[in-house]
mmCIF entry with sequence, helices, sheets and N, C-alpha, C, O atoms, coordinates in Angstrom:
data_MODEL
# 
_entry.id   MODEL 
# 
_entity.id                         1 
_entity.type                       polymer 
_entity.pdbx_number_of_molecules   1 
# 
_entity_poly.entity_id                      1 
_entity_poly.type                           'polypeptide(L)' 
_entity_poly.nstd_linkage                   no 
_entity_poly.nstd_monomer                   no 
_entity_poly.pdbx_seq_one_letter_code       
;(UNK)(UNK)(UNK)(UNK)(UNK)(UNK)(UNK)(UNK)(UNK)(UNK)(UNK)(UNK)(UNK)(UNK)(UNK)(UNK)
(UNK)(UNK)(UNK)(UNK)(UNK)(UNK)(UNK)(UNK)(UNK)(UNK)(UNK)(UNK)(UNK)(UNK)(UNK)(UNK)
(UNK)(UNK)(UNK)(UNK)(UNK)(UNK)(UNK)(UNK)(UNK)(UNK)(UNK)(UNK)(UNK)(UNK)
;
_entity_poly.pdbx_seq_one_letter_code_can   XXXXXXXXXXXXXXXXXXXXXXXXXXXXXXXXXXXXXXXXXXXXXX 
_entity_poly.pdbx_strand_id                 A 
# 
loop_
_entity_poly_seq.entity_id 
_entity_poly_seq.num 
_entity_poly_seq.mon_id 
_entity_poly_seq.hetero 
1 1  UNK n 
1 2  UNK n 
1 3  UNK n 
1 4  UNK n 
1 5  UNK n 
1 6  UNK n 
1 7  UNK n 
1 8  UNK n 
1 9  UNK n 
1 10 UNK n 
1 11 UNK n 
1 12 UNK n 
1 13 UNK n 
1 14 UNK n 
1 15 UNK n 
1 16 UNK n 
1 17 UNK n 
1 18 UNK n 
1 19 UNK n 
1 20 UNK n 
1 21 UNK n 
1 22 UNK n 
1 23 UNK n 
1 24 UNK n 
1 25 UNK n 
1 26 UNK n 
1 27 UNK n 
1 28 UNK n 
1 29 UNK n 
1 30 UNK n 
1 31 UNK n 
1 32 UNK n 
1 33 UNK n 
1 34 UNK n 
1 35 UNK n 
1 36 UNK n 
1 37 UNK n 
1 38 UNK n 
1 39 UNK n 
1 40 UNK n 
1 41 UNK n 
1 42 UNK n 
1 43 UNK n 
1 44 UNK n 
1 45 UNK n 
1 46 UNK n 
# 
_struct_asym.id          A 
_struct_asym.entity_id   1 
# 
loop_
_struct_conf.conf_type_id 
_struct_conf.id 
_struct_conf.pdbx_PDB_helix_id 
_struct_conf.beg_label_comp_id 
_struct_conf.beg_label_asym_id 
_struct_conf.beg_label_seq_id 
_struct_conf.pdbx_beg_PDB_ins_code 
_struct_conf.end_label_comp_id 
_struct_conf.end_label_asym_id 
_struct_conf.end_label_seq_id 
_struct_conf.pdbx_end_PDB_ins_code 
_struct_conf.beg_auth_comp_id 
_struct_conf.beg_auth_asym_id 
_struct_conf.beg_auth_seq_id 
_struct_conf.end_auth_comp_id 
_struct_conf.end_auth_asym_id 
_struct_conf.end_auth_seq_id 
_struct_conf.pdbx_PDB_helix_class 
_struct_conf.details 
_struct_conf.pdbx_PDB_helix_length 
HELX_P HELX_P1 AA1 UNK A 5  ? UNK A 18 ? UNK A 5  UNK A 18 1 ? 14 
HELX_P HELX_P2 AA2 UNK A 26 ? UNK A 41 ? UNK A 26 UNK A 41 1 ? 16 
# 
_struct_conf_type.id          HELX_P 
_struct_conf_type.criteria    ? 
_struct_conf_type.reference   ? 
# 
loop_
_atom_site.group_PDB 
_atom_site.id 
_atom_site.type_symbol 
_atom_site.label_atom_id 
_atom_site.label_alt_id 
_atom_site.label_comp_id 
_atom_site.label_asym_id 
_atom_site.label_entity_id 
_atom_site.label_seq_id 
_atom_site.pdbx_PDB_ins_code 
_atom_site.Cartn_x 
_atom_site.Cartn_y 
_atom_site.Cartn_z 
_atom_site.occupancy 
_atom_site.B_iso_or_equiv 
_atom_site.pdbx_formal_charge 
_atom_site.auth_seq_id 
_atom_site.auth_comp_id 
_atom_site.auth_asym_id 
_atom_site.auth_atom_id 
_atom_site.pdbx_PDB_model_num 
ATOM 1   N N  . UNK A 1 1  ? 1.194   10.285  14.473  1.00 0.00 ? 1  UNK A N  1 
ATOM 2   C CA . UNK A 1 1  ? 1.917   10.482  13.264  1.00 0.00 ? 1  UNK A CA 1 
ATOM 3   C C  . UNK A 1 1  ? 1.829   12.008  12.898  1.00 0.00 ? 1  UNK A C  1 
ATOM 4   O O  . UNK A 1 1  ? 2.679   12.498  12.154  1.00 0.00 ? 1  UNK A O  1 
ATOM 5   N N  . UNK A 1 2  ? 0.819   12.747  13.411  1.00 0.00 ? 2  UNK A N  1 
ATOM 6   C CA . UNK A 1 2  ? 0.768   14.091  13.114  1.00 0.00 ? 2  UNK A CA 1 
ATOM 7   C C  . UNK A 1 2  ? 0.117   14.366  11.718  1.00 0.00 ? 2  UNK A C  1 
ATOM 8   O O  . UNK A 1 2  ? 0.300   15.449  11.162  1.00 0.00 ? 2  UNK A O  1 
ATOM 9   N N  . UNK A 1 3  ? -0.588  13.451  11.197  1.00 0.00 ? 3  UNK A N  1 
ATOM 10  C CA . UNK A 1 3  ? -1.360  13.576  9.901   1.00 0.00 ? 3  UNK A CA 1 
ATOM 11  C C  . UNK A 1 3  ? -2.840  13.491  10.137  1.00 0.00 ? 3  UNK A C  1 
ATOM 12  O O  . UNK A 1 3  ? -3.326  12.541  10.752  1.00 0.00 ? 3  UNK A O  1 
ATOM 13  N N  . UNK A 1 4  ? -3.527  14.428  9.679   1.00 0.00 ? 4  UNK A N  1 
ATOM 14  C CA . UNK A 1 4  ? -4.915  14.404  9.791   1.00 0.00 ? 4  UNK A CA 1 
ATOM 15  C C  . UNK A 1 4  ? -5.541  13.193  9.166   1.00 0.00 ? 4  UNK A C  1 
ATOM 16  O O  . UNK A 1 4  ? -5.078  12.758  8.112   1.00 0.00 ? 4  UNK A O  1 
ATOM 17  N N  . UNK A 1 5  ? -6.605  12.600  9.774   1.00 0.00 ? 5  UNK A N  1 
ATOM 18  C CA . UNK A 1 5  ? -7.228  11.419  9.192   1.00 0.00 ? 5  UNK A CA 1 
ATOM 19  C C  . UNK A 1 5  ? -7.794  11.552  7.819   1.00 0.00 ? 5  UNK A C  1 
ATOM 20  O O  . UNK A 1 5  ? -7.848  10.570  7.078   1.00 0.00 ? 5  UNK A O  1 
ATOM 21  N N  . UNK A 1 6  ? -8.205  12.695  7.461   1.00 0.00 ? 6  UNK A N  1 
ATOM 22  C CA . UNK A 1 6  ? -8.750  12.835  6.100   1.00 0.00 ? 6  UNK A CA 1 
ATOM 23  C C  . UNK A 1 6  ? -7.508  12.855  5.061   1.00 0.00 ? 6  UNK A C  1 
ATOM 24  O O  . UNK A 1 6  ? -7.651  12.403  3.924   1.00 0.00 ? 6  UNK A O  1 
ATOM 25  N N  . UNK A 1 7  ? -6.450  13.326  5.447   1.00 0.00 ? 7  UNK A N  1 
ATOM 26  C CA . UNK A 1 7  ? -5.218  13.317  4.640   1.00 0.00 ? 7  UNK A CA 1 
ATOM 27  C C  . UNK A 1 7  ? -4.874  11.824  4.432   1.00 0.00 ? 7  UNK A C  1 
ATOM 28  O O  . UNK A 1 7  ? -4.507  11.442  3.321   1.00 0.00 ? 7  UNK A O  1 
ATOM 29  N N  . UNK A 1 8  ? -4.976  11.040  5.390   1.00 0.00 ? 8  UNK A N  1 
ATOM 30  C CA . UNK A 1 8  ? -4.663  9.566   5.247   1.00 0.00 ? 8  UNK A CA 1 
ATOM 31  C C  . UNK A 1 8  ? -5.603  8.933   4.321   1.00 0.00 ? 8  UNK A C  1 
ATOM 32  O O  . UNK A 1 8  ? -5.229  8.172   3.429   1.00 0.00 ? 8  UNK A O  1 
ATOM 33  N N  . UNK A 1 9  ? -6.809  9.246   4.532   1.00 0.00 ? 9  UNK A N  1 
ATOM 34  C CA . UNK A 1 9  ? -7.979  8.670   3.624   1.00 0.00 ? 9  UNK A CA 1 
ATOM 35  C C  . UNK A 1 9  ? -7.634  9.107   2.266   1.00 0.00 ? 9  UNK A C  1 
ATOM 36  O O  . UNK A 1 9  ? -7.627  8.244   1.387   1.00 0.00 ? 9  UNK A O  1 
ATOM 37  N N  . UNK A 1 10 ? -7.350  10.312  1.969   1.00 0.00 ? 10 UNK A N  1 
ATOM 38  C CA . UNK A 1 10 ? -7.040  10.855  0.613   1.00 0.00 ? 10 UNK A CA 1 
ATOM 39  C C  . UNK A 1 10 ? -5.807  10.144  -0.065  1.00 0.00 ? 10 UNK A C  1 
ATOM 40  O O  . UNK A 1 10 ? -5.787  9.843   -1.258  1.00 0.00 ? 10 UNK A O  1 
ATOM 41  N N  . UNK A 1 11 ? -4.795  9.912   0.811   1.00 0.00 ? 11 UNK A N  1 
ATOM 42  C CA . UNK A 1 11 ? -3.601  9.193   0.254   1.00 0.00 ? 11 UNK A CA 1 
ATOM 43  C C  . UNK A 1 11 ? -3.912  7.822   -0.146  1.00 0.00 ? 11 UNK A C  1 
ATOM 44  O O  . UNK A 1 11 ? -3.455  7.352   -1.188  1.00 0.00 ? 11 UNK A O  1 
ATOM 45  N N  . UNK A 1 12 ? -4.732  7.110   0.704   1.00 0.00 ? 12 UNK A N  1 
ATOM 46  C CA . UNK A 1 12 ? -5.103  5.742   0.374   1.00 0.00 ? 12 UNK A CA 1 
ATOM 47  C C  . UNK A 1 12 ? -5.883  5.622   -0.802  1.00 0.00 ? 12 UNK A C  1 
ATOM 48  O O  . UNK A 1 12 ? -5.694  4.698   -1.593  1.00 0.00 ? 12 UNK A O  1 
ATOM 49  N N  . UNK A 1 13 ? -6.877  6.624   -0.998  1.00 0.00 ? 13 UNK A N  1 
ATOM 50  C CA . UNK A 1 13 ? -7.705  6.685   -2.206  1.00 0.00 ? 13 UNK A CA 1 
ATOM 51  C C  . UNK A 1 13 ? -6.790  6.923   -3.465  1.00 0.00 ? 13 UNK A C  1 
ATOM 52  O O  . UNK A 1 13 ? -7.011  6.319   -4.514  1.00 0.00 ? 13 UNK A O  1 
ATOM 53  N N  . UNK A 1 14 ? -5.772  7.808   -3.333  1.00 0.00 ? 14 UNK A N  1 
ATOM 54  C CA . UNK A 1 14 ? -4.844  8.057   -4.364  1.00 0.00 ? 14 UNK A CA 1 
ATOM 55  C C  . UNK A 1 14 ? -4.080  6.790   -4.691  1.00 0.00 ? 14 UNK A C  1 
ATOM 56  O O  . UNK A 1 14 ? -3.980  6.451   -5.871  1.00 0.00 ? 14 UNK A O  1 
ATOM 57  N N  . UNK A 1 15 ? -3.550  6.088   -3.750  1.00 0.00 ? 15 UNK A N  1 
ATOM 58  C CA . UNK A 1 15 ? -2.858  4.836   -3.973  1.00 0.00 ? 15 UNK A CA 1 
ATOM 59  C C  . UNK A 1 15 ? -3.682  3.882   -4.752  1.00 0.00 ? 15 UNK A C  1 
ATOM 60  O O  . UNK A 1 15 ? -3.237  3.365   -5.777  1.00 0.00 ? 15 UNK A O  1 
ATOM 61  N N  . UNK A 1 16 ? -4.950  3.614   -4.268  1.00 0.00 ? 16 UNK A N  1 
ATOM 62  C CA . UNK A 1 16 ? -5.820  2.807   -5.025  1.00 0.00 ? 16 UNK A CA 1 
ATOM 63  C C  . UNK A 1 16 ? -6.075  3.118   -6.398  1.00 0.00 ? 16 UNK A C  1 
ATOM 64  O O  . UNK A 1 16 ? -6.231  2.250   -7.257  1.00 0.00 ? 16 UNK A O  1 
ATOM 65  N N  . UNK A 1 17 ? -6.121  4.465   -6.630  1.00 0.00 ? 17 UNK A N  1 
ATOM 66  C CA . UNK A 1 17 ? -6.366  5.020   -8.074  1.00 0.00 ? 17 UNK A CA 1 
ATOM 67  C C  . UNK A 1 17 ? -5.029  4.729   -8.866  1.00 0.00 ? 17 UNK A C  1 
ATOM 68  O O  . UNK A 1 17 ? -5.147  4.354   -10.033 1.00 0.00 ? 17 UNK A O  1 
ATOM 69  N N  . UNK A 1 18 ? -3.888  4.860   -8.376  1.00 0.00 ? 18 UNK A N  1 
ATOM 70  C CA . UNK A 1 18 ? -2.719  4.704   -9.039  1.00 0.00 ? 18 UNK A CA 1 
ATOM 71  C C  . UNK A 1 18 ? -2.440  3.182   -9.374  1.00 0.00 ? 18 UNK A C  1 
ATOM 72  O O  . UNK A 1 18 ? -1.890  2.850   -10.424 1.00 0.00 ? 18 UNK A O  1 
ATOM 73  N N  . UNK A 1 19 ? -2.849  2.295   -8.428  1.00 0.00 ? 19 UNK A N  1 
ATOM 74  C CA . UNK A 1 19 ? -2.642  0.892   -8.621  1.00 0.00 ? 19 UNK A CA 1 
ATOM 75  C C  . UNK A 1 19 ? -3.816  0.312   -9.373  1.00 0.00 ? 19 UNK A C  1 
ATOM 76  O O  . UNK A 1 19 ? -3.803  -0.881  -9.677  1.00 0.00 ? 19 UNK A O  1 
ATOM 77  N N  . UNK A 1 20 ? -4.874  1.131   -9.701  1.00 0.00 ? 20 UNK A N  1 
ATOM 78  C CA . UNK A 1 20 ? -6.101  0.700   -10.377 1.00 0.00 ? 20 UNK A CA 1 
ATOM 79  C C  . UNK A 1 20 ? -6.595  -0.593  -9.776  1.00 0.00 ? 20 UNK A C  1 
ATOM 80  O O  . UNK A 1 20 ? -6.833  -1.579  -10.474 1.00 0.00 ? 20 UNK A O  1 
ATOM 81  N N  . UNK A 1 21 ? -6.748  -0.567  -8.438  1.00 0.00 ? 21 UNK A N  1 
ATOM 82  C CA . UNK A 1 21 ? -7.211  -1.818  -7.719  1.00 0.00 ? 21 UNK A CA 1 
ATOM 83  C C  . UNK A 1 21 ? -8.132  -1.355  -6.565  1.00 0.00 ? 21 UNK A C  1 
ATOM 84  O O  . UNK A 1 21 ? -8.109  -0.200  -6.141  1.00 0.00 ? 21 UNK A O  1 
ATOM 85  N N  . UNK A 1 22 ? -8.930  -2.304  -6.091  1.00 0.00 ? 22 UNK A N  1 
ATOM 86  C CA . UNK A 1 22 ? -9.882  -2.094  -4.929  1.00 0.00 ? 22 UNK A CA 1 
ATOM 87  C C  . UNK A 1 22 ? -9.199  -2.496  -3.603  1.00 0.00 ? 22 UNK A C  1 
ATOM 88  O O  . UNK A 1 22 ? -9.039  -3.688  -3.341  1.00 0.00 ? 22 UNK A O  1 
ATOM 89  N N  . UNK A 1 23 ? -8.809  -1.559  -2.797  1.00 0.00 ? 23 UNK A N  1 
ATOM 90  C CA . UNK A 1 23 ? -8.121  -1.840  -1.549  1.00 0.00 ? 23 UNK A CA 1 
ATOM 91  C C  . UNK A 1 23 ? -9.105  -2.322  -0.465  1.00 0.00 ? 23 UNK A C  1 
ATOM 92  O O  . UNK A 1 23 ? -8.668  -2.643  0.640   1.00 0.00 ? 23 UNK A O  1 
ATOM 93  N N  . UNK A 1 24 ? -10.423 -2.382  -0.751  1.00 0.00 ? 24 UNK A N  1 
ATOM 94  C CA . UNK A 1 24 ? -11.367 -2.927  0.173   1.00 0.00 ? 24 UNK A CA 1 
ATOM 95  C C  . UNK A 1 24 ? -11.384 -4.471  0.048   1.00 0.00 ? 24 UNK A C  1 
ATOM 96  O O  . UNK A 1 24 ? -11.935 -5.157  0.909   1.00 0.00 ? 24 UNK A O  1 
ATOM 97  N N  . UNK A 1 25 ? -10.793 -4.994  -1.004  1.00 0.00 ? 25 UNK A N  1 
ATOM 98  C CA . UNK A 1 25 ? -10.710 -6.434  -1.128  1.00 0.00 ? 25 UNK A CA 1 
ATOM 99  C C  . UNK A 1 25 ? -9.508  -7.013  -0.344  1.00 0.00 ? 25 UNK A C  1 
ATOM 100 O O  . UNK A 1 25 ? -8.347  -6.662  -0.554  1.00 0.00 ? 25 UNK A O  1 
ATOM 101 N N  . UNK A 1 26 ? -9.902  -7.966  0.613   1.00 0.00 ? 26 UNK A N  1 
ATOM 102 C CA . UNK A 1 26 ? -8.871  -8.436  1.538   1.00 0.00 ? 26 UNK A CA 1 
ATOM 103 C C  . UNK A 1 26 ? -7.704  -9.165  0.772   1.00 0.00 ? 26 UNK A C  1 
ATOM 104 O O  . UNK A 1 26 ? -6.536  -9.063  1.149   1.00 0.00 ? 26 UNK A O  1 
ATOM 105 N N  . UNK A 1 27 ? -8.066  -9.875  -0.277  1.00 0.00 ? 27 UNK A N  1 
ATOM 106 C CA . UNK A 1 27 ? -7.091  -10.572 -1.050  1.00 0.00 ? 27 UNK A CA 1 
ATOM 107 C C  . UNK A 1 27 ? -6.133  -9.605  -1.642  1.00 0.00 ? 27 UNK A C  1 
ATOM 108 O O  . UNK A 1 27 ? -4.944  -9.924  -1.623  1.00 0.00 ? 27 UNK A O  1 
ATOM 109 N N  . UNK A 1 28 ? -6.467  -8.503  -2.149  1.00 0.00 ? 28 UNK A N  1 
ATOM 110 C CA . UNK A 1 28 ? -5.601  -7.475  -2.796  1.00 0.00 ? 28 UNK A CA 1 
ATOM 111 C C  . UNK A 1 28 ? -4.774  -6.899  -1.701  1.00 0.00 ? 28 UNK A C  1 
ATOM 112 O O  . UNK A 1 28 ? -3.583  -6.695  -1.939  1.00 0.00 ? 28 UNK A O  1 
ATOM 113 N N  . UNK A 1 29 ? -5.268  -6.609  -0.508  1.00 0.00 ? 29 UNK A N  1 
ATOM 114 C CA . UNK A 1 29 ? -4.533  -6.029  0.599   1.00 0.00 ? 29 UNK A CA 1 
ATOM 115 C C  . UNK A 1 29 ? -3.436  -7.092  1.042   1.00 0.00 ? 29 UNK A C  1 
ATOM 116 O O  . UNK A 1 29 ? -2.298  -6.686  1.281   1.00 0.00 ? 29 UNK A O  1 
ATOM 117 N N  . UNK A 1 30 ? -3.734  -8.385  1.152   1.00 0.00 ? 30 UNK A N  1 
ATOM 118 C CA . UNK A 1 30 ? -2.864  -9.333  1.372   1.00 0.00 ? 30 UNK A CA 1 
ATOM 119 C C  . UNK A 1 30 ? -1.685  -9.388  0.438   1.00 0.00 ? 30 UNK A C  1 
ATOM 120 O O  . UNK A 1 30 ? -0.541  -9.448  0.890   1.00 0.00 ? 30 UNK A O  1 
ATOM 121 N N  . UNK A 1 31 ? -1.941  -9.368  -0.893  1.00 0.00 ? 31 UNK A N  1 
ATOM 122 C CA . UNK A 1 31 ? -1.018  -9.435  -1.937  1.00 0.00 ? 31 UNK A CA 1 
ATOM 123 C C  . UNK A 1 31 ? -0.073  -8.150  -1.895  1.00 0.00 ? 31 UNK A C  1 
ATOM 124 O O  . UNK A 1 31 ? 1.116   -8.222  -2.204  1.00 0.00 ? 31 UNK A O  1 
ATOM 125 N N  . UNK A 1 32 ? -0.635  -7.076  -1.528  1.00 0.00 ? 32 UNK A N  1 
ATOM 126 C CA . UNK A 1 32 ? 0.212   -5.840  -1.426  1.00 0.00 ? 32 UNK A CA 1 
ATOM 127 C C  . UNK A 1 32 ? 1.134   -5.940  -0.158  1.00 0.00 ? 32 UNK A C  1 
ATOM 128 O O  . UNK A 1 32 ? 2.310   -5.576  -0.169  1.00 0.00 ? 32 UNK A O  1 
ATOM 129 N N  . UNK A 1 33 ? 0.521   -6.442  0.887   1.00 0.00 ? 33 UNK A N  1 
ATOM 130 C CA . UNK A 1 33 ? 1.351   -6.665  2.128   1.00 0.00 ? 33 UNK A CA 1 
ATOM 131 C C  . UNK A 1 33 ? 2.504   -7.493  1.937   1.00 0.00 ? 33 UNK A C  1 
ATOM 132 O O  . UNK A 1 33 ? 3.611   -7.187  2.380   1.00 0.00 ? 33 UNK A O  1 
ATOM 133 N N  . UNK A 1 34 ? 2.243   -8.642  1.219   1.00 0.00 ? 34 UNK A N  1 
ATOM 134 C CA . UNK A 1 34 ? 3.391   -9.550  0.963   1.00 0.00 ? 34 UNK A CA 1 
ATOM 135 C C  . UNK A 1 34 ? 4.465   -8.961  0.060   1.00 0.00 ? 34 UNK A C  1 
ATOM 136 O O  . UNK A 1 34 ? 5.668   -9.144  0.249   1.00 0.00 ? 34 UNK A O  1 
ATOM 137 N N  . UNK A 1 35 ? 3.934   -8.220  -0.964  1.00 0.00 ? 35 UNK A N  1 
ATOM 138 C CA . UNK A 1 35 ? 4.873   -7.537  -1.894  1.00 0.00 ? 35 UNK A CA 1 
ATOM 139 C C  . UNK A 1 35 ? 5.801   -6.569  -1.147  1.00 0.00 ? 35 UNK A C  1 
ATOM 140 O O  . UNK A 1 35 ? 7.011   -6.547  -1.373  1.00 0.00 ? 35 UNK A O  1 
ATOM 141 N N  . UNK A 1 36 ? 5.180   -5.736  -0.216  1.00 0.00 ? 36 UNK A N  1 
ATOM 142 C CA . UNK A 1 36 ? 5.867   -4.763  0.589   1.00 0.00 ? 36 UNK A CA 1 
ATOM 143 C C  . UNK A 1 36 ? 6.868   -5.482  1.492   1.00 0.00 ? 36 UNK A C  1 
ATOM 144 O O  . UNK A 1 36 ? 8.023   -5.071  1.603   1.00 0.00 ? 36 UNK A O  1 
ATOM 145 N N  . UNK A 1 37 ? 6.422   -6.536  2.121   1.00 0.00 ? 37 UNK A N  1 
ATOM 146 C CA . UNK A 1 37 ? 7.271   -7.272  3.024   1.00 0.00 ? 37 UNK A CA 1 
ATOM 147 C C  . UNK A 1 37 ? 8.577   -7.894  2.329   1.00 0.00 ? 37 UNK A C  1 
ATOM 148 O O  . UNK A 1 37 ? 9.682   -7.986  2.863   1.00 0.00 ? 37 UNK A O  1 
ATOM 149 N N  . UNK A 1 38 ? 8.257   -8.272  1.123   1.00 0.00 ? 38 UNK A N  1 
ATOM 150 C CA . UNK A 1 38 ? 9.396   -8.925  0.285   1.00 0.00 ? 38 UNK A CA 1 
ATOM 151 C C  . UNK A 1 38 ? 10.372  -7.838  -0.039  1.00 0.00 ? 38 UNK A C  1 
ATOM 152 O O  . UNK A 1 38 ? 11.565  -8.132  -0.117  1.00 0.00 ? 38 UNK A O  1 
ATOM 153 N N  . UNK A 1 39 ? 9.975   -6.616  -0.233  1.00 0.00 ? 39 UNK A N  1 
ATOM 154 C CA . UNK A 1 39 ? 10.909  -5.560  -0.473  1.00 0.00 ? 39 UNK A CA 1 
ATOM 155 C C  . UNK A 1 39 ? 11.903  -5.335  0.612   1.00 0.00 ? 39 UNK A C  1 
ATOM 156 O O  . UNK A 1 39 ? 13.065  -5.020  0.357   1.00 0.00 ? 39 UNK A O  1 
ATOM 157 N N  . UNK A 1 40 ? 11.430  -5.503  1.878   1.00 0.00 ? 40 UNK A N  1 
ATOM 158 C CA . UNK A 1 40 ? 12.168  -5.353  3.092   1.00 0.00 ? 40 UNK A CA 1 
ATOM 159 C C  . UNK A 1 40 ? 13.243  -6.456  3.257   1.00 0.00 ? 40 UNK A C  1 
ATOM 160 O O  . UNK A 1 40 ? 14.292  -6.246  3.866   1.00 0.00 ? 40 UNK A O  1 
ATOM 161 N N  . UNK A 1 41 ? 12.942  -7.595  2.708   1.00 0.00 ? 41 UNK A N  1 
ATOM 162 C CA . UNK A 1 41 ? 13.823  -8.699  2.915   1.00 0.00 ? 41 UNK A CA 1 
ATOM 163 C C  . UNK A 1 41 ? 14.797  -8.936  1.800   1.00 0.00 ? 41 UNK A C  1 
ATOM 164 O O  . UNK A 1 41 ? 15.833  -9.556  2.040   1.00 0.00 ? 41 UNK A O  1 
ATOM 165 N N  . UNK A 1 42 ? 14.528  -8.472  0.559   1.00 0.00 ? 42 UNK A N  1 
ATOM 166 C CA . UNK A 1 42 ? 15.391  -8.641  -0.503  1.00 0.00 ? 42 UNK A CA 1 
ATOM 167 C C  . UNK A 1 42 ? 16.681  -7.814  -0.300  1.00 0.00 ? 42 UNK A C  1 
ATOM 168 O O  . UNK A 1 42 ? 16.601  -6.645  0.077   1.00 0.00 ? 42 UNK A O  1 
ATOM 169 N N  . UNK A 1 43 ? 17.899  -8.423  -0.551  1.00 0.00 ? 43 UNK A N  1 
ATOM 170 C CA . UNK A 1 43 ? 19.103  -7.621  -0.461  1.00 0.00 ? 43 UNK A CA 1 
ATOM 171 C C  . UNK A 1 43 ? 19.164  -6.715  -1.679  1.00 0.00 ? 43 UNK A C  1 
ATOM 172 O O  . UNK A 1 43 ? 18.678  -7.052  -2.759  1.00 0.00 ? 43 UNK A O  1 
ATOM 173 N N  . UNK A 1 44 ? 19.816  -5.476  -1.460  1.00 0.00 ? 44 UNK A N  1 
ATOM 174 C CA . UNK A 1 44 ? 19.928  -4.546  -2.478  1.00 0.00 ? 44 UNK A CA 1 
ATOM 175 C C  . UNK A 1 44 ? 20.718  -5.059  -3.696  1.00 0.00 ? 44 UNK A C  1 
ATOM 176 O O  . UNK A 1 44 ? 21.696  -5.785  -3.518  1.00 0.00 ? 44 UNK A O  1 
ATOM 177 N N  . UNK A 1 45 ? 20.296  -4.681  -4.997  1.00 0.00 ? 45 UNK A N  1 
ATOM 178 C CA . UNK A 1 45 ? 21.037  -5.146  -6.122  1.00 0.00 ? 45 UNK A CA 1 
ATOM 179 C C  . UNK A 1 45 ? 22.466  -4.645  -6.064  1.00 0.00 ? 45 UNK A C  1 
ATOM 180 O O  . UNK A 1 45 ? 22.822  -3.596  -5.528  1.00 0.00 ? 45 UNK A O  1 
ATOM 181 N N  . UNK A 1 46 ? 23.237  -5.524  -6.680  1.00 0.00 ? 46 UNK A N  1 
ATOM 182 C CA . UNK A 1 46 ? 24.781  -5.341  -6.650  1.00 0.00 ? 46 UNK A CA 1 
ATOM 183 C C  . UNK A 1 46 ? 25.081  -4.298  -7.772  1.00 0.00 ? 46 UNK A C  1 
ATOM 184 O O  . UNK A 1 46 ? 26.239  -3.944  -7.992  1.00 0.00 ? 46 UNK A O  1 
# 
């Protein structure tokens, strides 16, 4: 990817802060994964 691992860690921490959630919780990660997957499958609004 060409991104330093510390940059990735900082971005993940920032995302967790913005979402006000604990990304160490597997249930939260699963919910986010499903939400992101559903965005890929929904047709664009007309």
